[in-house]
Backbone bond lengths (Angstrom), bond angles and torsions (degrees), N, CA, C in turn:
res aa  C-N    CA-C-N  psi(-1)  N-CA   C-N-CA  omega(-1)  CA-C   N-CA-C  phi
1 M - - - 1.418 - - 1.587 112.22 -
2 P 1.345 118.27 154.15 1.398 118.38 179.54 1.484 113.11 -57.21
3 T 1.358 118.30 155.80 1.458 121.19 174.44 1.633 112.90 -81.02
4 S 1.323 115.62 -9.47 1.402 119.99 179.52 1.532 109.09 -67.18
5 N 1.339 119.66 166.26 1.398 121.98 -179.98 1.545 108.17 -96.61
6 Q 1.344 119.40 14.53 1.437 125.48 171.06 1.436 110.84 -126.63
7 F 1.287 119.53 135.84 1.495 128.73 -178.02 1.437 115.41 -124.79
8 S 1.335 119.70 138.09 1.364 124.83 173.39 1.469 116.77 -68.87
9 I 1.366 118.71 169.69 1.468 119.35 -178.44 1.501 109.52 -65.81
10 H 1.376 117.40 -31.77 1.468 115.54 178.35 1.531 112.99 -73.77
11 D 1.389 117.91 -30.35 1.371 118.85 170.97 1.516 111.93 -60.23
12 A 1.364 113.08 -46.87 1.465 121.43 -176.26 1.565 108.80 -60.25
13 A 1.377 116.19 -42.17 1.402 120.43 -179.07 1.481 113.68 -65.45
14 A 1.461 117.69 -40.48 1.435 119.77 -178.99 1.500 108.12 -71.59
15 A 1.290 122.38 -32.60 1.465 121.47 -178.54 1.544 112.86 -74.61
16 S 1.347 114.42 -26.43 1.493 116.58 -178.28 1.522 116.20 -101.43
17 G 1.279 113.85 -8.31 1.477 116.00 177.62 1.574 108.62 82.75
18 L 1.343 116.31 14.86 1.488 118.89 -179.90 1.497 105.11 -106.83
19 T 1.428 114.33 174.91 1.529 117.59 171.28 1.487 108.12 -104.68
20 P 1.317 112.99 154.30 1.460 116.61 176.76 1.526 115.70 -54.57
21 S 1.363 119.07 -33.43 1.393 119.44 177.13 1.546 116.22 -66.71
22 V 1.400 113.85 -37.23 1.409 118.36 174.61 1.553 111.17 -62.80
23 I 1.265 119.86 -42.85 1.476 127.83 176.24 1.495 106.63 -55.03
24 R 1.366 121.11 -51.73 1.439 123.62 -175.11 1.546 108.98 -62.74
25 V 1.311 116.87 -39.90 1.456 121.78 -175.91 1.533 107.71 -67.16
26 W 1.240 120.09 -44.54 1.405 125.91 178.86 1.578 108.87 -57.94
27 E 1.335 118.27 -45.96 1.473 123.73 -178.52 1.523 111.07 -64.03
28 E 1.444 113.52 -41.49 1.448 114.43 -176.32 1.606 110.51 -76.29
29 R 1.381 116.03 -35.11 1.449 119.21 -172.71 1.635 108.98 -82.69
30 Y 1.245 113.72 -41.80 1.547 119.13 -170.86 1.594 112.18 -109.45
31 G 1.250 117.34 -8.10 1.477 114.79 -176.55 1.531 116.89 77.15
32 W 1.382 112.93 12.65 1.480 119.10 -178.18 1.518 104.83 -148.53
33 P 1.331 117.00 144.35 1.478 128.27 -8.54 1.492 113.23 -65.84
34 A 1.256 122.52 158.72 1.435 126.17 178.97 1.643 109.64 -128.01
35 P 1.333 110.96 70.36 1.564 115.97 -177.08 1.454 110.33 -76.26
36 K 1.357 113.33 154.38 1.451 121.97 173.58 1.522 112.23 -55.41
37 R 1.291 117.02 150.87 1.514 117.66 178.93 1.542 109.54 -115.72
38 H 1.299 115.57 143.08 1.540 121.22 174.25 1.473 105.25 -75.96
39 R 1.256 119.16 167.43 1.475 128.78 177.00 1.472 110.00 -51.70
40 N 1.310 117.02 -35.70 1.483 121.50 179.48 1.560 116.45 -80.76
41 G 1.281 115.48 -0.26 1.445 119.65 178.47 1.462 113.95 99.16
42 Y 1.338 116.42 -17.44 1.437 119.73 -171.19 1.718 109.96 -71.35
43 R 1.304 113.49 141.10 1.386 116.58 -176.99 1.521 112.10 -70.46
44 A 1.339 120.88 146.22 1.452 125.28 173.05 1.513 110.51 -131.40
45 F 1.445 112.80 103.39 1.394 119.28 -175.44 1.438 109.65 -82.27
46 A 1.339 116.81 141.84 1.489 122.15 171.39 1.487 110.32 -90.27
47 A 1.309 118.84 158.55 1.428 123.67 -176.62 1.603 115.01 -54.41
48 H 1.317 115.29 -38.74 1.418 119.25 -177.14 1.617 108.72 -71.77
49 E 1.368 115.73 -27.93 1.442 118.37 174.32 1.448 111.00 -71.03
50 I 1.306 118.95 -33.55 1.546 121.91 178.78 1.538 105.21 -65.37
51 D 1.239 115.34 -46.27 1.576 117.10 -179.43 1.514 109.67 -60.86
52 E 1.306 118.47 -42.55 1.383 116.96 176.74 1.561 115.26 -61.68
53 L 1.277 116.47 -43.29 1.486 124.50 173.75 1.482 110.99 -50.74
54 K 1.341 114.67 -47.13 1.425 119.88 -177.29 1.526 110.94 -62.74
55 R 1.324 115.25 -43.40 1.486 121.26 -179.53 1.543 112.17 -64.96
56 V 1.359 114.72 -44.18 1.530 117.39 175.66 1.446 113.24 -63.05
57 A 1.376 115.78 -38.86 1.457 117.51 -174.95 1.563 109.31 -70.87
58 E 1.345 118.44 -30.23 1.414 120.34 174.81 1.554 112.96 -67.72
59 L 1.384 114.30 -42.39 1.471 119.04 176.32 1.541 112.98 -61.21
60 V 1.325 115.07 -42.99 1.453 118.56 175.01 1.597 115.56 -61.46
61 K 1.251 111.68 -41.40 1.507 121.26 178.38 1.549 108.75 -59.34
62 N 1.403 115.73 -35.90 1.439 117.45 -178.17 1.433 115.36 -91.30
63 G 1.413 117.16 14.81 1.430 124.23 166.13 1.552 114.01 104.99
64 M 1.377 123.74 3.29 1.292 121.91 -179.48 1.558 112.47 -85.69
65 P 1.382 119.55 125.45 1.482 119.25 -178.00 1.534 107.71 -61.31
66 I 1.396 111.77 140.16 1.472 116.82 176.28 1.523 112.91 -60.83
67 S 1.346 117.20 -25.24 1.505 119.35 -176.12 1.481 108.00 -74.64
68 K 1.363 121.36 -14.86 1.369 125.70 176.20 1.548 114.82 -88.31
69 I 1.344 112.54 -19.21 1.439 120.55 -175.57 1.557 108.40 -92.98
70 I 1.289 117.11 -48.60 1.425 123.17 -178.29 1.556 110.56 -91.33
71 V 1.360 119.50 109.46 1.330 120.32 -179.79 1.615 107.92 -129.51
72 D 1.393 111.93 127.27 1.438 115.81 -176.85 1.550 114.16 59.88
73 G 1.379 114.15 32.99 1.483 118.15 176.18 1.468 113.16 82.97
74 F 1.310 122.58 11.81 1.501 122.96 -174.09 1.503 107.98 -141.65
75 P 1.293 114.97 146.77 1.538 117.89 175.54 1.519 111.35 -76.81
76 H 1.338 116.44 128.94 1.459 122.92 167.15 1.425 114.43 -103.73
77 W 1.329 116.75 112.71 1.503 119.90 -174.79 1.499 110.00 -81.15
78 P 1.369 119.08 128.29 1.415 126.61 -174.64 1.521 113.49 -54.50
79 E 1.349 116.53 -45.36 1.461 118.28 -178.99 1.514 116.87 -78.26
80 E 1.449 115.35 -7.83 1.420 115.14 -177.05 1.501 109.71 -115.86
81 G 1.351 117.57 -30.06 1.460 121.31 176.40 1.511 112.88 77.14
82 H 1.325 120.38 12.99 1.450 125.62 176.71 1.522 108.69 -147.00
83 R 1.321 109.07 172.15 1.454 117.70 179.83 1.559 111.39 -68.82
84 S 1.301 117.39 146.73 1.495 119.03 -178.19 1.507 108.82 -81.32
85 A 1.332 116.47 -24.91 1.591 117.24 -171.36 1.553 105.06 -70.14
86 P 1.460 114.77 133.83 1.392 116.52 177.27 1.492 113.07 -67.66
87 R 1.268 115.72 154.35 1.510 119.98 -177.11 1.539 107.50 -73.48
88 H 1.329 117.23 135.40 1.428 121.69 180.00 1.499 108.07 -113.30
89 D 1.301 118.51 111.94 1.440 121.11 -175.74 1.535 110.77 -73.21
90 V 1.435 120.45 142.28 1.345 124.48 178.35 1.486 107.81 -103.73
91 T 1.401 116.31 79.74 1.420 116.81 -171.70 1.512 114.02 -78.36
92 V 1.415 119.19 -20.69 1.403 119.42 174.79 1.478 109.13 -71.61
93 V 1.298 117.99 -38.14 1.454 121.70 -179.31 1.568 111.39 -58.83
94 R 1.344 110.70 -46.84 1.536 119.35 -176.15 1.522 105.95 -69.43
95 G 1.247 123.21 -19.57 1.474 122.28 -179.18 1.555 115.84 -93.96
96 L 1.335 113.88 -4.15 1.502 116.94 179.49 1.575 110.69 -68.98
97 P 1.391 113.45 138.21 1.461 115.65 -179.05 1.547 113.27 -57.84
98 L 1.302 111.16 146.82 1.526 115.48 179.25 1.517 107.42 -157.76
99 R 1.420 111.71 128.38 1.507 114.54 179.45 1.561 108.71 -71.60
100 P 1.457 115.68 141.16 1.365 119.99 -176.46 1.552 110.03 -53.96
101 G 1.283 114.34 150.01 1.496 124.05 177.07 1.485 113.80 161.88
102 R 1.341 120.85 129.83 1.478 120.46 -170.28 1.484 109.79 -62.29
103 A 1.374 119.52 -44.65 1.520 116.38 -177.18 1.385 111.25 -65.98
104 A 1.376 120.36 -46.10 1.502 121.53 -177.91 1.584 112.74 -63.66
105 E 1.329 117.61 -39.21 1.411 120.74 179.24 1.534 109.03 -68.78
106 G 1.380 121.93 -39.15 1.388 122.76 -179.64 1.561 110.97 -65.32
107 L 1.387 114.71 -45.40 1.475 112.44 177.17 1.481 116.10 -68.25
108 R 1.343 118.90 -30.20 1.461 120.50 175.54 1.571 110.18 -62.40
109 E 1.342 114.35 -42.79 1.477 119.24 177.59 1.555 109.70 -62.38
110 E 1.357 117.08 -42.49 1.389 122.10 -179.31 1.587 109.82 -59.89
111 I 1.261 117.60 -44.72 1.408 123.23 -176.90 1.589 105.49 -63.92
112 A 1.306 116.69 -47.95 1.474 121.02 -176.90 1.483 109.64 -60.39
113 R 1.277 117.65 -42.55 1.544 122.46 -177.11 1.510 104.63 -69.71
114 S 1.236 122.87 -40.67 1.487 125.24 -174.69 1.539 106.79 -65.66
115 L 1.281 120.06 -40.70 1.409 123.69 178.75 1.506 113.02 -67.99
116 E 1.321 115.97 -42.21 1.437 122.22 -179.44 1.601 110.00 -67.57
117 D 1.301 112.23 -34.05 1.568 115.95 174.65 1.473 109.25 -85.04
118 L 1.273 120.61 -1.15 1.583 120.97 178.04 1.581 108.64 60.16
119 H 1.330 112.17 42.72 1.560 116.28 -175.58 1.514 101.98 -120.49
120 V 1.369 113.01 99.55 1.495 119.45 178.13 1.505 108.92 -71.25
121 G 1.285 121.62 -37.53 1.556 120.35 -178.65 1.526 111.67 -51.71
122 H 1.280 116.35 -42.39 1.512 118.71 -176.90 1.534 106.65 -70.02
123 A 1.293 121.86 -42.39 1.450 126.58 179.47 1.540 106.34 -55.71
124 L 1.249 118.77 -52.46 1.485 124.88 178.29 1.499 112.09 -53.59
125 E 1.328 116.59 -46.56 1.475 118.01 178.58 1.563 112.28 -63.51
126 A 1.308 114.94 -33.23 1.451 117.09 -179.40 1.544 110.16 -68.11
127 I 1.356 114.86 -37.63 1.437 120.13 172.53 1.512 113.85 -55.67
128 Q 1.262 114.08 -49.06 1.420 122.19 179.33 1.524 111.59 -59.59
129 R 1.304 116.23 -44.38 1.511 115.74 -179.19 1.507 115.49 -74.21
130 A 1.379 113.68 -20.41 1.437 113.01 -175.72 1.598 109.87 -78.99
131 C 1.400 117.80 -16.59 1.384 119.27 170.48 1.513 112.98 -59.03
132 I 1.255 113.52 -31.71 1.554 117.17 -176.24 1.489 110.39 -96.01
133 D 1.349 116.83 -36.94 1.546 120.24 -166.96 1.511 110.71 -83.41
134 L 1.366 117.69 -27.58 1.490 119.17 -163.31 1.566 108.98 -121.87
135 R 1.290 111.92 152.27 1.451 122.40 166.85 1.510 109.03 -62.77
136 P 1.407 121.02 155.65 1.449 121.00 178.01 1.597 114.73 -52.49
137 A 1.306 114.09 -49.01 1.427 118.32 -174.82 1.564 110.78 -62.87
138 D 1.378 117.01 -40.28 1.480 126.67 -178.35 1.638 105.00 -70.20
139 E 1.251 115.55 -35.68 1.491 122.07 178.42 1.496 110.92 -58.62
140 L 1.388 114.71 -45.45 1.391 119.02 -176.48 1.598 110.48 -71.55
141 A 1.389 114.30 -41.61 1.434 118.22 -177.56 1.555 112.54 -73.14
142 A 1.337 115.62 -34.89 1.518 115.06 -168.21 1.512 109.42 -93.37
143 V 1.356 116.29 -22.84 1.481 117.13 -171.97 1.460 112.61 -127.75
144 L 1.369 121.76 -62.02 1.441 122.86 -172.73 1.546 115.60 -62.25
145 A 1.372 112.98 -46.81 1.484 113.38 177.35 1.438 113.93 -66.12
146 P 1.363 120.02 -46.71 1.411 119.29 176.93 1.516 116.58 -59.42
147 A 1.330 117.72 -35.84 1.502 121.06 -179.31 1.544 108.09 -66.17
148 L 1.350 119.21 -41.89 1.520 117.35 -175.10 1.709 107.42 -80.98
149 V 1.298 115.75 -33.80 1.454 115.01 172.79 1.496 112.08 -63.04
150 G 1.331 115.78 -43.06 1.478 119.42 178.55 1.477 111.95 -60.13
151 L 1.362 119.01 -40.52 1.561 120.49 -179.41 1.550 103.43 -60.78
152 V 1.281 122.44 -51.02 1.468 125.44 -178.19 1.431 111.84 -57.81
153 E 1.429 111.57 -42.43 1.527 114.21 -172.69 1.628 104.45 -73.33
154 L 1.265 125.29 -31.36 1.493 125.74 176.50 1.471 109.65 -66.47
155 R 1.337 116.04 -41.76 1.465 119.71 179.46 1.549 111.33 -63.45
156 S 1.289 113.94 -36.54 1.499 116.56 178.21 1.510 109.96 -63.68
157 Q 1.355 118.95 -22.70 1.454 123.40 -179.65 1.511 110.18 -96.48
158 G 1.349 116.20 10.49 1.569 117.64 179.16 1.452 116.87 80.94
159 R 1.388 116.02 10.44 1.526 118.71 -179.33 1.530 110.16 -111.23
160 H 1.302 112.44 137.84 1.504 120.50 179.10 1.553 107.59 -124.10
161 L 1.278 116.98 138.21 1.478 122.30 -175.34 1.532 111.33 -94.06
162 P 1.352 120.20 137.01 1.454 118.36 169.60 1.520 110.75 -56.87
163 R 1.308 118.61 141.68 1.414 121.60 177.08 1.518 116.34 72.47
164 E 1.343 114.78 9.79 1.513 120.03 -171.72 1.554 108.43 -57.25
165 N 1.363 119.64 -34.20 1.491 118.69 178.46 1.444 112.99 -66.47
166 E 1.361 118.37 -24.54 1.496 123.00 -178.48 1.566 103.25 -76.14
167 L 1.292 118.15 -40.25 1.467 122.43 178.62 1.529 108.75 -66.53
168 E 1.223 122.37 -42.61 1.443 125.98 176.72 1.436 112.69 -57.52
169 Q 1.348 117.08 -46.77 1.462 125.10 -176.92 1.469 110.49 -66.91
170 A 1.395 120.75 -39.25 1.514 125.08 171.62 1.405 107.80 -59.57
171 I 1.285 125.92 -45.32 1.419 126.30 -172.45 1.588 109.06 -65.89
172 G 1.385 113.95 -43.51 1.437 117.72 -177.11 1.566 109.25 -67.15
173 V 1.312 119.96 -47.75 1.411 121.97 -178.74 1.571 110.64 -57.59
174 R 1.341 115.24 -43.97 1.513 116.46 -177.84 1.559 108.52 -70.33
175 C 1.236 121.30 -38.58 1.525 124.62 173.49 1.511 112.35 -52.40
176 R 1.404 114.75 -50.94 1.446 116.96 178.56 1.609 112.25 -65.09
177 Q 1.298 117.29 -37.16 1.486 115.47 177.94 1.531 111.35 -67.51
178 L 1.332 121.26 -35.26 1.471 124.56 178.70 1.546 108.44 -66.68
179 R 1.301 116.43 -40.30 1.420 120.23 -174.99 1.643 109.33 -58.66
180 Q 1.356 115.41 -37.42 1.407 118.58 174.19 1.499 114.41 -64.37
181 R 1.177 116.85 -23.56 1.574 118.51 -172.26 1.493 110.45 -97.89
182 L 1.285 120.19 -8.62 1.474 121.07 -170.35 1.590 107.43 -99.08
183 P 1.324 125.42 124.46 1.383 126.43 179.69 1.470 110.42 -72.44
184 T 1.280 117.23 133.26 1.494 127.99 177.14 1.542 114.06 -132.65
185 S 1.267 118.77 169.10 1.498 120.75 179.80 1.575 107.44 -146.61
186 G 1.360 111.75 161.94 1.404 112.75 179.33 1.469 117.94 90.65
187 A 1.310 118.54 169.00 1.492 122.11 176.13 1.529 111.08 -65.01
188 A 1.271 120.50 138.32 1.403 127.15 -174.71 1.515 111.44 -68.83
189 L 1.357 118.80 125.74 1.437 124.58 179.58 1.471 106.74 -76.90
190 A 1.378 119.46 133.36 1.463 122.50 -178.33 1.502 108.98 -85.56
191 V 1.345 120.94 123.37 1.423 124.13 -178.04 1.552 107.79 -117.40
192 G 1.314 120.07 114.94 1.462 123.14 -175.32 1.453 110.98 -100.84
193 A 1.303 117.95 143.42 1.474 125.83 175.36 1.521 103.91 -96.56
194 L 1.321 120.25 117.98 1.484 123.89 -175.45 1.465 110.14 -65.64
195 N 1.278 122.25 -40.82 1.446 123.25 -178.72 1.621 106.53 -129.35
196 E 1.280 109.51 -174.16 1.482 118.12 -177.98 1.544 111.46 -84.35
197 S 1.294 114.48 -176.21 1.542 120.49 173.70 1.471 113.31 56.04
198 T 1.343 119.54 -115.89 1.403 123.28 -173.05 1.533 114.07 -55.56
199 D 1.330 114.48 -43.58 1.467 116.71 179.06 1.548 114.19 -55.42
200 V 1.369 114.03 -38.97 1.453 119.15 179.26 1.541 110.92 -60.95
201 V 1.303 112.49 -47.37 1.515 121.07 -177.81 1.584 105.45 -63.30
202 F 1.323 115.89 -39.87 1.562 117.74 -178.91 1.592 106.43 -68.72
203 A 1.282 119.85 -41.41 1.434 120.74 178.20 1.587 110.60 -58.50
204 D 1.372 116.89 -42.62 1.335 121.16 173.04 1.518 114.01 -54.25
205 L 1.274 113.79 -45.93 1.505 125.03 -179.92 1.546 108.79 -61.07
206 V 1.365 118.86 -46.57 1.441 122.73 -177.20 1.541 106.93 -69.68
207 V 1.257 123.82 -36.54 1.479 122.96 177.68 1.589 108.11 -62.57
208 A 1.328 114.23 -45.64 1.491 117.01 -179.45 1.584 111.36 -64.97
209 L 1.362 119.81 -40.16 1.327 124.23 173.93 1.480 118.45 -59.11
210 L 1.386 114.07 -39.42 1.371 123.36 177.84 1.475 106.74 -65.89
211 A 1.376 114.70 -44.58 1.560 117.70 -179.76 1.527 111.70 -62.56
212 A 1.366 119.37 -31.70 1.461 123.88 175.47 1.491 110.48 -64.45
213 R 1.326 118.57 -25.48 1.456 119.25 175.76 1.497 110.42 -96.38
214 G 1.275 120.37 12.85 1.468 124.55 176.04 1.513 113.27 83.82
215 I 1.287 120.81 7.68 1.483 126.93 -175.52 1.553 107.81 -95.52
216 A 1.347 119.63 116.03 1.412 120.90 174.45 1.469 109.85 -68.05
217 A 1.313 116.76 142.27 1.495 125.50 -178.30 1.461 110.52 -160.20
218 R 1.305 115.04 154.89 1.468 122.87 -177.15 1.624 104.95 -142.33
219 R 1.331 110.48 151.90 1.441 115.09 175.10 1.592 108.70 -86.20
220 S 1.309 114.18 132.75 1.471 122.09 -170.91 1.515 110.52 -133.05
221 D 1.368 109.57 177.69 1.474 115.36 173.65 1.529 108.87 -73.11
222 P 1.414 118.09 140.64 1.393 117.32 -179.75 1.505 120.20 -49.88
223 S 1.404 111.80 -29.51 1.461 118.23 -173.96 1.570 113.32 -69.30
224 E 1.266 110.66 -27.66 1.542 117.22 -179.86 1.528 113.09 -104.75
225 A 1.360 114.66 -1.96 1.446 119.04 -177.29 1.526 111.18 -67.04
226 E 1.433 114.37 148.29 1.490 118.04 170.17 1.560 108.12 -98.74
227 V 1.340 113.77 -21.66 1.519 120.75 175.18 1.484 109.86 -124.40
228 V 1.310 118.16 135.10 1.422 120.23 174.33 1.482 112.90 -113.39
229 A 1.349 115.49 122.54 1.489 123.42 175.85 1.416 109.64 -95.74
230 S 1.326 114.83 122.38 1.539 117.52 -174.49 1.486 108.26 -150.59
231 V 1.357 117.10 139.31 1.392 122.82 174.25 1.497 111.40 -73.42
232 S 1.338 116.26 -40.39 1.489 124.47 177.09 1.472 109.04 -108.06
233 V 1.286 122.68 122.44 1.439 126.55 -170.89 1.523 108.73 -84.92
234 P 1.345 118.72 125.98 1.483 119.74 173.26 1.486 112.93 -65.24
235 A 1.364 112.24 132.79 1.498 113.97 -177.52 1.500 112.80 -74.35
236 G 1.402 113.07 140.20 1.471 120.00 172.46 1.490 112.68 78.18
237 T 1.337 122.57 9.08 1.444 124.05 178.14 1.526 112.51 -101.53
238 R 1.348 114.20 114.75 1.444 118.05 -176.51 1.487 116.33 -130.39
239 S 1.435 112.10 12.42 1.506 117.34 -176.22 1.512 115.39 -74.81
240 K 1.370 110.70 -23.68 1.471 118.30 178.56 1.475 113.12 -126.93
241 V 1.333 116.12 167.17 1.455 119.21 177.41 1.604 107.31 -76.04
242 H 1.327 113.37 131.85 1.461 116.06 -178.79 1.519 107.01 -114.62
243 L 1.312 115.41 123.06 1.420 118.93 174.31 1.471 118.09 -104.71
244 T 1.342 121.44 133.26 1.453 121.25 -178.87 1.472 111.71 -124.83
245 P 1.296 118.87 161.26 1.439 118.54 178.50 1.545 111.20 -73.33
246 L 1.320 116.91 -37.21 1.489 122.77 178.77 1.503 111.12 -103.59
247 P 1.339 114.16 153.78 1.526 112.66 -179.11 1.538 111.72 -63.61
248 C 1.258 117.33 139.14 1.391 125.48 -175.88 1.481 114.86 -147.95
249 E 1.334 122.36 140.81 1.376 121.49 -173.62 1.437 113.70 -70.58
250 G 1.367 118.46 135.31 1.409 124.57 -173.56 1.509 116.44 76.95
251 C 1.236 116.00 3.97 1.531 116.89 177.71 1.576 113.49 -129.98
252 V 1.297 111.97 164.53 1.454 116.83 -178.59 1.506 111.86 -89.37
253 P 1.329 123.97 112.41 1.410 120.38 -179.92 1.578 111.51 -72.50
254 V 1.248 114.40 148.29 1.573 120.82 -175.38 1.538 111.83 -55.30
255 A 1.254 118.75 -23.45 1.426 126.13 178.85 1.572 111.53 -59.52
256 Q 1.401 111.89 -27.24 1.471 114.38 178.28 1.524 113.07 -64.58
257 L 1.381 112.26 -35.67 1.482 117.88 -179.47 1.543 115.01 -73.33
258 L 1.420 113.18 -14.42 1.409 118.68 177.59 1.535 114.22 -93.82
259 D 1.337 110.54 -12.73 1.456 115.13 -174.50 1.587 111.76 -92.55
260 D 1.185 117.25 116.41 1.557 120.21 -176.76 1.463 113.15 -72.74
261 A 1.368 117.31 -9.90 1.411 121.65 174.46 1.485 112.57 -77.65
262 T 1.297 120.48 -19.80 1.401 123.55 -176.59 1.587 110.89 -82.67
263 A 1.313 114.94 121.93 1.493 120.36 -169.86 1.497 104.92 -69.65
264 V 1.305 114.69 141.90 1.465 123.46 174.39 1.488 112.52 -54.69
265 S 1.385 113.22 -46.42 1.461 115.31 -178.69 1.593 111.03 -54.68
266 A 1.345 114.65 -38.89 1.554 117.14 -179.63 1.541 111.18 -64.71
267 L 1.384 115.74 -39.28 1.372 122.02 -176.00 1.638 110.65 -63.32
268 L 1.425 112.76 -34.71 1.380 117.70 -176.28 1.534 113.25 -94.85
269 S 1.302 120.43 -0.81 1.452 123.94 179.68 1.553 107.87 -83.64
270 L 1.323 117.51 118.48 1.436 124.95 -176.26 1.580 104.81 -66.61
271 S 1.284 120.30 -27.94 1.503 120.91 -175.56 1.491 116.08 -83.29
272 H 1.329 116.16 -6.29 1.522 120.93 -174.71 1.480 114.48 -98.55
273 A 1.325 119.64 -2.70 1.440 121.62 -172.36 1.526 112.98 -55.65
274 P 1.425 116.35 -50.56 1.558 116.73 177.75 1.540 110.45 -61.59
275 A 1.277 117.15 -38.90 1.460 119.81 -179.36 1.486 117.14 -61.31
276 L 1.406 111.81 -39.72 1.437 121.35 176.82 1.574 110.47 -64.57
277 A 1.301 114.82 -40.08 1.461 118.21 179.48 1.535 114.59 -63.22
278 S 1.228 114.96 -37.03 1.469 123.95 179.50 1.538 110.30 -72.47
């Protein structure tokens, strides 16, 4: 096997004694394994995923149905009765600003637990309930922002959720809906998504969070943007405000948009981005 910490589906098949087609069928039918994907769409398995494939393959070889092993997109080991993957705490999510309120606090905790348990279904259910139980601003702060920040935080730890694209899509759709409901004034601030996929969803979240502060904003092309929303920050770029889900040197963390104590003038000042990060 390669010495890299990422392995192709053929490497995973060779290590586990399975065939690539069996691994693809399991992923499509049961939501597992759910390896990271390269930009070209090729799977990139981590070492711990290879170990899990070996163990599942051995159980199947000994007669246990795969449907009994993979439940809700995760392997359940018969001798342990729980998932093998270690719990990954989402500390950034739990530290995001949130106005007091039983409903908001409860849904925030539910989102955090769902992400830590790698259970997308529960997170999607929380997003649906938030539409009814929370005001738009609280919905953004308690559910939508934590859900997207948590996805990025888990990825930074090397973990990827089954159906995470479905969760991203739900966040983006709801952010765009809320943006239309929130009153704003002034010329629209241009918010650009640096890359595709998650950056676009993050830009939609930023536009909605700005609207919750009364600031008109729209998603635009990065070349004309005054604010750039990006999960991975471009090195050496300081001509625009850069917003990121996680705290990052020289950039404004999304927590600043959730903090009512942060002055609007500071958020809009292009020269204050490094100061805000510190």
